[in-house]
KEKE-3310 file (N, C-alpha, C; in steps of 0.2 Angstrom, whole numbers, plus 5000, padded with zeros to 4 digits):
npx = (5553:5539:5526:5512:5516:5526:5530:5536:5530:5517:5504:5502:5489:5485:5495:5492:5479:5482:5491:5482:5474:5483:5487:5476:5474:5485:5482:5471:5476:5485:5475:5469:5479:5482:5469:5469:5480:5476:5465:5470:5468:5475:5488:5506:5512:5503:5501:5514:5515:5505:5511:5522:5516:5511:5523:5527:5517:5520:5533:5529:5521:5530:5539:5530:5527:5539:5541:5530:5533:5548:5564:5572:5587:5594)
npy = (6536:6538:6547:6549:6547:6555:6568:6580:6584:6588:6600:6611:6611:6598:6590:6594:6588:6575:6573:6574:6563:6552:6554:6551:6538:6532:6534:6526:6514:6513:6512:6500:6491:6492:6488:6474:6469:6471:6463:6451:6445:6444:6437:6437:6439:6446:6458:6463:6465:6475:6485:6488:6494:6505:6512:6514:6523:6534:6538:6543:6553:6561:6565:6573:6583:6589:6594:6603:6611:6617:6616:6630:6637:6649)
npz = (4693:4704:4701:4708:4721:4724:4734:4730:4719:4722:4727:4741:4747:4744:4750:4764:4765:4763:4774:4785:4783:4783:4797:4803:4800:4806:4819:4820:4818:4829:4839:4836:4837:4850:4856:4851:4858:4871:4872:4868:4856:4844:4834:4836:4824:4816:4824:4823:4810:4808:4816:4809:4797:4803:4806:4793:4789:4799:4794:4781:4786:4792:4781:4774:4783:4784:4772:4771:4782:4781:4789:4794:4793:4804)
capx = (5549:5532:5523:5507:5518:5531:5528:5538:5525:5510:5503:5501:5483:5485:5499:5489:5474:5485:5494:5477:5472:5488:5487:5470:5475:5490:5478:5467:5481:5487:5470:5468:5484:5481:5464:5471:5485:5472:5460:5473:5464:5479:5495:5512:5514:5498:5503:5520:5513:5502:5516:5526:5512:5510:5529:5527:5513:5524:5538:5525:5519:5536:5541:5525:5528:5546:5539:5526:5537:5555:5569:5576:5593:5595)
capy = (6541:6537:6553:6550:6546:6560:6574:6586:6586:6589:6606:6612:6608:6590:6588:6595:6583:6568:6573:6572:6556:6548:6554:6547:6530:6531:6534:6520:6508:6513:6510:6493:6487:6492:6483:6467:6467:6471:6457:6445:6442:6444:6433:6442:6441:6451:6464:6465:6468:6482:6490:6490:6498:6511:6515:6517:6529:6539:6540:6547:6559:6565:6568:6578:6588:6592:6597:6609:6616:6615:6619:6636:6639:6656)
capz = (4698:4704:4702:4713:4728:4724:4737:4728:4714:4725:4730:4748:4749:4743:4755:4770:4765:4764:4781:4789:4781:4786:4804:4806:4799:4811:4826:4820:4818:4836:4843:4834:4840:4858:4857:4850:4863:4877:4872:4866:4850:4838:4835:4836:4817:4814:4828:4820:4803:4809:4819:4803:4793:4807:4805:4787:4790:4802:4789:4777:4790:4793:4775:4772:4788:4782:4765:4773:4787:4781:4793:4791:4798:4804)
cpx = (5542:5528:5517:5510:5524:5529:5530:5534:5518:5510:5502:5495:5482:5489:5496:5483:5477:5488:5488:5474:5477:5489:5481:5471:5480:5487:5474:5471:5483:5481:5468:5473:5483:5475:5465:5475:5481:5468:5464:5470:5469:5486:5500:5513:5509:5500:5509:5519:5510:5506:5521:5523:5511:5517:5530:5523:5517:5529:5534:5523:5525:5539:5536:5526:5534:5545:5535:5529:5544:5559:5572:5581:5594:5602)
cpy = (6539:6543:6554:6550:6551:6566:6580:6589:6588:6596:6606:6609:6601:6587:6588:6590:6576:6567:6571:6565:6551:6548:6551:6540:6528:6530:6528:6514:6507:6510:6502:6489:6486:6487:6476:6465:6466:6465:6451:6441:6442:6440:6439:6444:6447:6458:6467:6469:6475:6487:6493:6495:6505:6515:6518:6523:6535:6542:6545:6554:6564:6569:6574:6584:6592:6596:6604:6614:6614:6619:6625:6638:6646:6658)
cpz = (4698:4706:4707:4720:4729:4727:4734:4722:4716:4728:4737:4750:4749:4749:4762:4771:4767:4771:4786:4789:4784:4794:4807:4805:4804:4818:4826:4821:4826:4840:4842:4837:4847:4860:4856:4856:4870:4878:4870:4860:4844:4839:4834:4829:4815:4818:4825:4814:4804:4812:4813:4798:4797:4806:4798:4786:4793:4798:4784:4780:4790:4787:4773:4777:4786:4776:4767:4777:4787:4786:4790:4796:4798:4805)
residu = (MET:ASN:ALA:PRO:ASN:ASP:ILE:SER:MET:LYS:ASN:GLU:ASP:VAL:LEU:ARG:PHE:GLU:LEU:GLU:VAL:PHE:LYS:ARG:GLU:HIS:ARG:ASP:LEU:ASP:GLU:ALA:ILE:GLU:ALA:MET:VAL:ASP:LYS:GLY:THR:ALA:ASP:GLN:PHE:THR:ILE:ARG:ARG:LEU:LYS:LYS:GLN:LYS:LEU:ARG:LEU:LYS:ASP:LYS:ILE:SER:ARG:ILE:GLU:ASP:ARG:LEU:LEU:PRO:ASP:ILE:ILE:ALA)
# end
């Protein structure tokens, strides 16, 4: 188990901070990809790599959001 990346071991304040950081990184990647596509300055490999990185961030965001706001079945 990798403790620094294990969200079950982190308190709520740390998770909220990481959530904001990951959301900002996700937005930045989105803007960078869009700029590269619009200008035609990047090859498909670079764009694909950035999109995968963006998906990994989205997964991290989803896991943290699930931890902070768990589904409650009524």
